[in-house]
DRENZASE-558601 format. One record per residue (C-alpha): residue number from 1; residue in three letters; z, x, y. Coordinates in nm, 2 decimals. Layout:
! residues N
(rec NUM 'ALA' (Z X Y))
...
! end
This chain:
! residues 364
(rec 1 'MET' (-0.82 2.22 -1.19))
(rec 2 'ASN' (-0.67 1.88 -1.00))
(rec 3 'ARG' (-0.30 1.87 -1.14))
(rec 4 'PRO' (-0.25 1.54 -1.33))
(rec 5 'ALA' (0.01 1.28 -1.29))
(rec 6 'HIS' (0.34 1.33 -1.36))
(rec 7 'PRO' (0.39 1.28 -1.71))
(rec 8 'ALA' (0.66 1.06 -1.63))
(rec 9 'LEU' (0.40 0.79 -1.56))
(rec 10 'ALA' (0.18 0.85 -1.79))
(rec 11 'ARG' (0.32 0.52 -1.93))
(rec 12 'LEU' (0.48 0.19 -1.77))
(rec 13 'ASP' (0.81 0.10 -1.91))
(rec 14 'PRO' (0.74 -0.17 -2.14))
(rec 15 'ASP' (0.98 -0.38 -2.10))
(rec 16 'PHE' (0.87 -0.41 -1.71))
(rec 17 'VAL' (0.48 -0.42 -1.88))
(rec 18 'ALA' (0.66 -0.75 -2.06))
(rec 19 'TRP' (0.77 -0.89 -1.77))
(rec 20 'ILE' (0.47 -0.85 -1.52))
(rec 21 'GLY' (0.22 -0.95 -1.80))
(rec 22 'ALA' (0.41 -1.28 -1.81))
(rec 23 'SER' (0.45 -1.33 -1.42))
(rec 24 'ALA' (0.09 -1.15 -1.24))
(rec 25 'CYS' (0.01 -1.54 -1.18))
(rec 26 'ALA' (0.32 -1.67 -1.06))
(rec 27 'LEU' (0.35 -1.36 -0.84))
(rec 28 'ASP' (0.01 -1.43 -0.67))
(rec 29 'SER' (0.04 -1.81 -0.67))
(rec 30 'GLY' (0.42 -1.76 -0.52))
(rec 31 'GLU' (0.60 -1.89 -0.81))
(rec 32 'GLU' (0.74 -1.63 -0.91))
(rec 33 'ASP' (1.06 -1.56 -0.70))
(rec 34 'ALA' (0.97 -1.27 -0.50))
(rec 35 'ALA' (1.33 -1.08 -0.43))
(rec 36 'ALA' (1.27 -1.03 -0.82))
(rec 37 'VAL' (0.97 -0.79 -0.73))
(rec 38 'LEU' (1.14 -0.49 -0.55))
(rec 39 'PRO' (1.42 -0.44 -0.82))
(rec 40 'ARG' (1.19 -0.48 -1.12))
(rec 41 'LEU' (0.94 -0.20 -1.00))
(rec 42 'ALA' (1.34 0.08 -0.92))
(rec 43 'ASP' (1.39 -0.07 -1.28))
(rec 44 'ALA' (1.03 0.10 -1.44))
(rec 45 'GLY' (1.08 0.42 -1.23))
(rec 46 'VAL' (0.80 0.41 -1.01))
(rec 47 'THR' (0.99 0.34 -0.68))
(rec 48 'ALA' (1.07 0.71 -0.73))
(rec 49 'ALA' (0.71 0.88 -0.84))
(rec 50 'GLY' (0.67 1.18 -0.64))
(rec 51 'VAL' (0.97 1.21 -0.45))
(rec 52 'PRO' (1.14 1.50 -0.51))
(rec 53 'PHE' (1.43 1.61 -0.79))
(rec 54 'HIS' (1.68 1.66 -0.53))
(rec 55 'GLN' (1.60 1.38 -0.32))
(rec 56 'GLY' (1.66 1.16 -0.60))
(rec 57 'GLY' (1.34 1.12 -0.73))
(rec 58 'VAL' (1.14 1.22 -1.07))
(rec 59 'GLY' (0.97 1.44 -0.91))
(rec 60 'GLY' (0.53 1.54 -0.88))
(rec 61 'ASP' (0.41 1.51 -0.55))
(rec 62 'ILE' (0.24 1.19 -0.34))
(rec 63 'VAL' (-0.08 1.22 -0.61))
(rec 64 'ASP' (0.24 1.05 -0.86))
(rec 65 'GLY' (0.33 0.76 -0.61))
(rec 66 'ILE' (-0.04 0.69 -0.62))
(rec 67 'ALA' (-0.10 0.73 -0.98))
(rec 68 'ALA' (0.25 0.46 -1.01))
(rec 69 'VAL' (0.04 0.20 -0.77))
(rec 70 'SER' (-0.24 0.22 -1.00))
(rec 71 'ALA' (-0.06 0.15 -1.27))
(rec 72 'VAL' (0.17 -0.12 -1.16))
(rec 73 'ALA' (-0.21 -0.25 -1.01))
(rec 74 'GLU' (-0.38 -0.25 -1.29))
(rec 75 'GLU' (-0.09 -0.53 -1.41))
(rec 76 'SER' (-0.02 -0.71 -1.06))
(rec 77 'LEU' (-0.18 -0.66 -0.69))
(rec 78 'ALA' (0.11 -0.89 -0.57))
(rec 79 'ALA' (0.35 -0.60 -0.78))
(rec 80 'ALA' (0.15 -0.34 -0.67))
(rec 81 'PHE' (0.09 -0.43 -0.25))
(rec 82 'VAL' (0.48 -0.47 -0.25))
(rec 83 'LEU' (0.47 -0.11 -0.41))
(rec 84 'TRP' (0.24 0.01 -0.12))
(rec 85 'GLY' (0.51 -0.08 0.16))
(rec 86 'HIS' (0.80 0.01 0.01))
(rec 87 'ARG' (0.68 0.40 -0.13))
(rec 88 'THR' (0.46 0.42 0.16))
(rec 89 'TYR' (0.80 0.36 0.38))
(rec 90 'ILE' (0.97 0.65 0.17))
(rec 91 'GLU' (0.69 0.88 0.24))
(rec 92 'TYR' (0.74 0.82 0.63))
(rec 93 'LEU' (1.14 0.94 0.54))
(rec 94 'LEU' (1.06 1.25 0.29))
(rec 95 'GLN' (0.76 1.36 0.59))
(rec 96 'SER' (0.99 1.30 0.91))
(rec 97 'PRO' (1.17 1.56 1.07))
(rec 98 'ASN' (1.50 1.37 1.08))
(rec 99 'GLY' (1.63 1.42 0.78))
(rec 100 'ALA' (1.98 1.23 0.87))
(rec 101 'LEU' (1.80 0.96 0.81))
(rec 102 'GLY' (1.63 1.00 0.48))
(rec 103 'GLU' (1.99 1.11 0.32))
(rec 104 'GLU' (2.09 0.80 0.43))
(rec 105 'LEU' (1.88 0.59 0.30))
(rec 106 'LEU' (1.65 0.68 0.04))
(rec 107 'PRO' (1.94 0.64 -0.25))
(rec 108 'ASP' (1.90 0.26 -0.14))
(rec 109 'LEU' (1.53 0.23 -0.13))
(rec 110 'LEU' (1.47 0.42 -0.44))
(rec 111 'ALA' (1.74 0.20 -0.64))
(rec 112 'GLY' (1.58 -0.11 -0.48))
(rec 113 'ARG' (1.86 -0.23 -0.34))
(rec 114 'VAL' (1.73 -0.23 -0.01))
(rec 115 'ALA' (1.33 -0.26 0.07))
(rec 116 'GLY' (1.14 -0.02 0.29))
(rec 117 'ALA' (0.82 -0.12 0.50))
(rec 118 'THR' (0.56 0.05 0.63))
(rec 119 'GLY' (0.48 -0.14 0.95))
(rec 120 'LEU' (0.21 0.10 1.08))
(rec 121 'SER' (-0.10 -0.08 1.02))
(rec 122 'ASN' (-0.11 -0.15 1.42))
(rec 123 'ALA' (-0.06 0.23 1.46))
(rec 124 'MET' (-0.32 0.34 1.21))
(rec 125 'LYS' (-0.52 0.14 1.41))
(rec 126 'PHE' (-0.43 0.28 1.72))
(rec 127 'LEU' (-0.45 0.62 1.65))
(rec 128 'ALA' (-0.87 0.53 1.52))
(rec 129 'GLY' (-0.89 0.35 1.90))
(rec 130 'LEU' (-0.92 -0.02 1.80))
(rec 131 'GLU' (-0.65 -0.10 1.88))
(rec 132 'ALA' (-0.36 -0.08 2.07))
(rec 133 'LEU' (0.02 -0.05 2.00))
(rec 134 'GLN' (0.20 -0.40 2.01))
(rec 135 'ILE' (0.56 -0.28 2.08))
(rec 136 'SER' (0.63 -0.10 2.42))
(rec 137 'ALA' (1.00 0.09 2.47))
(rec 138 'ARG' (1.20 0.15 2.78))
(rec 139 'GLU' (1.50 0.38 2.84))
(rec 140 'GLY' (1.85 0.19 2.87))
(rec 141 'GLU' (2.20 0.31 2.89))
(rec 142 'GLY' (2.29 0.40 2.50))
(rec 143 'GLY' (1.97 0.41 2.44))
(rec 144 'LEU' (1.57 0.27 2.40))
(rec 145 'THR' (1.53 -0.12 2.44))
(rec 146 'LEU' (1.25 -0.24 2.25))
(rec 147 'THR' (1.04 -0.57 2.30))
(rec 148 'GLY' (0.72 -0.64 2.07))
(rec 149 'LYS' (0.56 -0.80 1.80))
(rec 150 'MET' (0.44 -0.66 1.46))
(rec 151 'PRO' (0.18 -1.01 1.30))
(rec 152 'TRP' (0.16 -0.88 0.96))
(rec 153 'VAL' (0.37 -0.64 0.71))
(rec 154 'THR' (0.47 -0.68 0.35))
(rec 155 'ASN' (0.79 -0.62 0.17))
(rec 156 'LEU' (1.00 -0.76 0.48))
(rec 157 'ARG' (1.27 -0.91 0.14))
(rec 158 'PRO' (1.50 -1.11 0.32))
(rec 159 'GLN' (1.77 -0.94 0.14))
(rec 160 'GLY' (1.75 -0.63 0.36))
(rec 161 'PHE' (1.47 -0.40 0.49))
(rec 162 'HIS' (1.35 -0.11 0.71))
(rec 163 'VAL' (1.08 -0.10 0.86))
(rec 164 'ALA' (0.86 0.18 1.06))
(rec 165 'ALA' (0.71 0.06 1.32))
(rec 166 'ALA' (0.43 0.25 1.61))
(rec 167 'VAL' (0.66 0.22 1.97))
(rec 168 'ASP' (0.44 0.32 2.29))
(rec 169 'HIS' (0.72 0.48 2.51))
(rec 170 'GLU' (0.71 0.39 2.90))
(rec 171 'ASN' (0.67 0.70 3.00))
(rec 172 'GLY' (0.32 0.70 2.86))
(rec 173 'GLN' (0.49 0.90 2.48))
(rec 174 'ALA' (0.43 0.61 2.17))
(rec 175 'PHE' (0.70 0.73 1.89))
(rec 176 'ILE' (0.79 0.60 1.55))
(rec 177 'ALA' (1.07 0.41 1.54))
(rec 178 'SER' (1.30 0.27 1.21))
(rec 179 'LEU' (1.38 -0.08 1.28))
(rec 180 'SER' (1.58 -0.28 1.00))
(rec 181 'HIS' (1.69 -0.64 0.94))
(rec 182 'TYR' (2.02 -0.62 1.07))
(rec 183 'ASP' (1.89 -0.57 1.39))
(rec 184 'VAL' (2.01 -0.74 1.68))
(rec 185 'GLY' (1.68 -0.92 1.86))
(rec 186 'LEU' (1.45 -0.84 1.54))
(rec 187 'ALA' (1.33 -1.17 1.40))
(rec 188 'ARG' (1.15 -1.21 1.06))
(rec 189 'SER' (0.92 -1.54 1.04))
(rec 190 'ASP' (0.88 -1.75 0.70))
(rec 191 'ASP' (0.72 -1.61 0.47))
(rec 192 'LEU' (0.26 -1.60 0.57))
(rec 193 'ALA' (0.14 -1.88 0.36))
(rec 194 'LEU' (-0.15 -1.65 0.16))
(rec 195 'PHE' (-0.39 -1.76 -0.01))
(rec 196 'GLY' (-0.28 -1.55 -0.32))
(rec 197 'MET' (-0.04 -1.20 -0.30))
(rec 198 'GLN' (0.23 -1.51 -0.22))
(rec 199 'SER' (0.53 -1.28 -0.40))
(rec 200 'THR' (0.54 -1.03 -0.15))
(rec 201 'ASN' (0.77 -1.13 0.10))
(rec 202 'THR' (0.44 -1.12 0.39))
(rec 203 'ALA' (0.60 -1.19 0.68))
(rec 204 'ALA' (0.58 -1.10 1.12))
(rec 205 'VAL' (0.82 -0.99 1.32))
(rec 206 'ALA' (0.92 -1.04 1.65))
(rec 207 'LEU' (1.13 -0.81 1.86))
(rec 208 'THR' (1.35 -0.91 2.15))
(rec 209 'ASN' (1.50 -0.62 2.33))
(rec 210 'VAL' (1.65 -0.49 1.98))
(rec 211 'LYS' (1.86 -0.18 2.12))
(rec 212 'ILE' (1.84 0.19 1.88))
(rec 213 'GLY' (1.93 0.52 1.95))
(rec 214 'ALA' (1.78 0.84 1.84))
(rec 215 'ASP' (1.91 0.85 1.50))
(rec 216 'ARG' (1.63 0.60 1.46))
(rec 217 'ILE' (1.37 0.79 1.58))
(rec 218 'LEU' (1.11 0.92 1.22))
(rec 219 'HIS' (0.86 1.14 1.45))
(rec 220 'ALA' (0.90 1.15 1.83))
(rec 221 'ASP' (0.52 1.20 1.89))
(rec 222 'ALA' (0.33 0.90 1.73))
(rec 223 'ARG' (-0.04 1.15 1.79))
(rec 224 'SER' (0.00 1.41 1.61))
(rec 225 'TRP' (0.24 1.31 1.34))
(rec 226 'LEU' (-0.01 0.98 1.23))
(rec 227 'PRO' (-0.28 1.17 1.12))
(rec 228 'ARG' (-0.05 1.37 0.93))
(rec 229 'ILE' (0.05 1.08 0.71))
(rec 230 'ARG' (-0.20 0.93 0.72))
(rec 231 'PRO' (-0.34 1.03 0.40))
(rec 232 'ALA' (-0.05 0.90 0.22))
(rec 233 'PHE' (-0.08 0.56 0.37))
(rec 234 'LEU' (-0.44 0.53 0.26))
(rec 235 'GLY' (-0.36 0.73 0.00))
(rec 236 'LEU' (-0.13 0.47 -0.14))
(rec 237 'GLN' (-0.30 0.20 -0.10))
(rec 238 'CYS' (-0.67 0.32 -0.28))
(rec 239 'GLY' (-0.41 0.32 -0.58))
(rec 240 'MET' (-0.43 -0.06 -0.58))
(rec 241 'SER' (-0.84 -0.02 -0.54))
(rec 242 'ILE' (-0.80 0.18 -0.86))
(rec 243 'GLY' (-0.59 0.01 -1.04))
(rec 244 'LEU' (-0.77 -0.34 -1.07))
(rec 245 'ALA' (-1.08 -0.17 -1.12))
(rec 246 'ARG' (-0.94 0.02 -1.44))
(rec 247 'ARG' (-0.81 -0.28 -1.53))
(rec 248 'SER' (-1.15 -0.54 -1.52))
(rec 249 'LEU' (-1.31 -0.24 -1.64))
(rec 250 'ASN' (-1.11 -0.24 -1.96))
(rec 251 'GLU' (-1.14 -0.68 -1.94))
(rec 252 'ALA' (-1.48 -0.63 -1.93))
(rec 253 'THR' (-1.56 -0.35 -2.16))
(rec 254 'GLN' (-1.37 -0.57 -2.49))
(rec 255 'ALA' (-1.54 -0.89 -2.37))
(rec 256 'ALA' (-1.86 -0.70 -2.36))
(rec 257 'GLY' (-1.95 -0.84 -2.74))
(rec 258 'ALA' (-2.26 -0.97 -2.88))
(rec 259 'GLY' (-2.59 -1.09 -2.64))
(rec 260 'ARG' (-2.36 -0.89 -2.36))
(rec 261 'GLY' (-2.51 -0.54 -2.48))
(rec 262 'VAL' (-2.68 -0.55 -2.10))
(rec 263 'LEU' (-2.37 -0.49 -1.98))
(rec 264 'SER' (-2.32 -0.17 -2.15))
(rec 265 'GLU' (-2.50 0.07 -1.94))
(rec 266 'PRO' (-2.37 -0.05 -1.58))
(rec 267 'LEU' (-2.00 -0.06 -1.69))
(rec 268 'HIS' (-2.02 0.32 -1.79))
(rec 269 'ASP' (-2.20 0.41 -1.43))
(rec 270 'LEU' (-1.91 0.25 -1.28))
(rec 271 'ALA' (-1.63 0.37 -1.47))
(rec 272 'ALA' (-1.85 0.71 -1.42))
(rec 273 'ARG' (-1.78 0.61 -1.05))
(rec 274 'LEU' (-1.44 0.51 -1.03))
(rec 275 'ALA' (-1.34 0.83 -1.21))
(rec 276 'GLN' (-1.51 1.07 -0.98))
(rec 277 'ALA' (-1.38 0.87 -0.63))
(rec 278 'GLU' (-1.03 0.89 -0.81))
(rec 279 'SER' (-1.09 1.23 -0.83))
(rec 280 'ARG' (-1.21 1.36 -0.50))
(rec 281 'LEU' (-0.95 1.13 -0.38))
(rec 282 'PHE' (-0.68 1.35 -0.55))
(rec 283 'ALA' (-0.80 1.61 -0.48))
(rec 284 'GLY' (-0.86 1.56 -0.05))
(rec 285 'VAL' (-0.50 1.47 -0.05))
(rec 286 'ARG' (-0.35 1.70 -0.27))
(rec 287 'SER' (-0.54 1.99 -0.01))
(rec 288 'ARG' (-0.44 1.81 0.28))
(rec 289 'GLU' (-0.81 1.83 0.41))
(rec 290 'PHE' (-0.76 1.43 0.49))
(rec 291 'GLU' (-0.57 1.56 0.78))
(rec 292 'ALA' (-0.82 1.72 0.98))
(rec 293 'ASP' (-1.07 1.49 0.90))
(rec 294 'ALA' (-1.03 1.11 0.83))
(rec 295 'ALA' (-1.39 1.05 0.77))
(rec 296 'PRO' (-1.41 1.12 0.38))
(rec 297 'LEU' (-1.10 0.94 0.32))
(rec 298 'PHE' (-1.21 0.63 0.51))
(rec 299 'GLU' (-1.54 0.68 0.29))
(rec 300 'LEU' (-1.30 0.66 -0.04))
(rec 301 'ARG' (-1.11 0.37 0.10))
(rec 302 'ILE' (-1.46 0.18 0.08))
(rec 303 'ALA' (-1.60 0.31 -0.14))
(rec 304 'LEU' (-1.31 0.22 -0.35))
(rec 305 'ALA' (-1.33 -0.14 -0.31))
(rec 306 'ASP' (-1.68 -0.16 -0.37))
(rec 307 'ILE' (-1.63 -0.06 -0.67))
(rec 308 'ALA' (-1.28 -0.28 -0.78))
(rec 309 'ALA' (-1.57 -0.59 -0.65))
(rec 310 'ASP' (-1.80 -0.44 -0.89))
(rec 311 'ALA' (-1.58 -0.46 -1.22))
(rec 312 'VAL' (-1.42 -0.74 -1.12))
(rec 313 'SER' (-1.80 -0.92 -1.11))
(rec 314 'LEU' (-1.91 -0.75 -1.46))
(rec 315 'GLU' (-1.57 -0.91 -1.57))
(rec 316 'LEU' (-1.65 -1.21 -1.52))
(rec 317 'HIS' (-2.02 -1.14 -1.61))
(rec 318 'SER' (-1.86 -1.03 -2.00))
(rec 319 'ALA' (-1.63 -1.36 -2.01))
(rec 320 'GLY' (-1.89 -1.61 -1.97))
(rec 321 'GLY' (-1.86 -1.92 -1.87))
(rec 322 'ARG' (-1.45 -1.96 -2.07))
(rec 323 'ALA' (-1.35 -1.72 -1.72))
(rec 324 'TYR' (-1.42 -2.07 -1.57))
(rec 325 'LEU' (-1.19 -2.26 -1.79))
(rec 326 'ARG' (-0.85 -2.27 -1.62))
(rec 327 'GLU' (-0.63 -2.07 -1.88))
(rec 328 'PRO' (-0.79 -1.87 -2.05))
(rec 329 'GLY' (-1.00 -1.78 -1.69))
(rec 330 'ARG' (-0.65 -1.76 -1.50))
(rec 331 'HIS' (-0.62 -1.40 -1.50))
(rec 332 'VAL' (-0.95 -1.35 -1.39))
(rec 333 'ALA' (-0.95 -1.63 -1.12))
(rec 334 'ARG' (-0.66 -1.47 -1.01))
(rec 335 'ARG' (-0.82 -1.09 -1.04))
(rec 336 'TRP' (-1.09 -1.23 -0.79))
(rec 337 'ARG' (-0.83 -1.35 -0.52))
(rec 338 'GLU' (-0.67 -0.96 -0.58))
(rec 339 'VAL' (-1.01 -0.79 -0.53))
(rec 340 'ALA' (-1.11 -1.01 -0.23))
(rec 341 'PHE' (-0.79 -0.93 -0.07))
(rec 342 'ILE' (-0.89 -0.57 -0.09))
(rec 343 'PRO' (-1.10 -0.54 0.25))
(rec 344 'LEU' (-0.90 -0.76 0.48))
(rec 345 'ILE' (-0.56 -0.52 0.37))
(rec 346 'THR' (-0.54 -0.29 0.73))
(rec 347 'PRO' (-0.67 -0.13 0.84))
(rec 348 'SER' (-1.01 -0.35 0.69))
(rec 349 'LEU' (-1.30 -0.27 0.60))
(rec 350 'VAL' (-1.45 -0.36 0.84))
(rec 351 'GLN' (-1.22 -0.15 1.08))
(rec 352 'LEU' (-1.32 0.18 0.85))
(rec 353 'LYS' (-1.66 0.16 0.92))
(rec 354 'THR' (-1.63 0.10 1.28))
(rec 355 'ALA' (-1.44 0.39 1.31))
(rec 356 'LEU' (-1.73 0.64 1.11))
(rec 357 'HIS' (-2.00 0.44 1.32))
(rec 358 'GLN' (-1.83 0.58 1.66))
(rec 359 'ARG' (-1.78 0.93 1.49))
(rec 360 'ARG' (-2.13 0.92 1.38))
(rec 361 'ARG' (-2.25 0.82 1.80))
(rec 362 'SER' (-1.97 1.05 1.95))
(rec 363 'ALA' (-2.10 1.36 1.74))
(rec 364 'ALA' (-2.46 1.31 1.79))
! end
């Protein structure tokens, strides 16, 4: 039997729900100060979901982290995107053999005083054979010197952040490092001009002769470690699709009144597909089967993105013409922008489908 998510996440904090409900459209458009998002998430306790008690969390496991992302995504995908980046970085610390770094950074991360950013999208594409690493390192006096770029990273909070990065060492051994806003030679761009999801502190990072020591290495062997952390990376990402789909299905069910009974069956069928995919995801992450074989996880990520798109479409059909009126339809319009973003989150659906296609060709 699959163990449910942690009871602490059965319901989001009412004050947080009130704030995010009033702010969701402003978070999407950028009218809400992005600096407010992470402290609100921390105050609601969702940054600590799935983090062991002895490390400052509320207990549970990574599935509880996914459930937290899903719950937030029901209210705002922008806020869930921030939580995904932040909670994924926290997971790196939890799984890193560099326990001292986790002891140093976790208290401020869990409290929302400083941001965590995953930064390993390039690494996940590298692992699938789709892209070369974009940061290189050379040995020097006193440590390593890093040069390169990360063109798209979320939760780079100007008030302070840590970001994970995959680095190609000059000796051919790729490793995972943790970089910080205070590193000399690290430059954060202005926030990227996105169509939505604007209050997410999404920006680019350029590294010019950034010097770090061994104390900043999350793992010395990227190729062996990335498959172990990829289920958390993609699983937390899937939480965004789950939450968005759940909210649109709920809205569509409530709106499907007189004259729209024809939608009852597709709504029921889609809800069943969502429940089945969510259960499969939770079971696979908990059993750690996706570490040995990532293909089913890739397929789930694709399936959940499709389910979210179908759910938003059903919400539009259920709402009818009022969904195209600016005020009553503003949340429907926001969710359309949100669901359009889901396939593009790295690794994108095209990249995942490419990896699966290459796998099938190799097996043939």
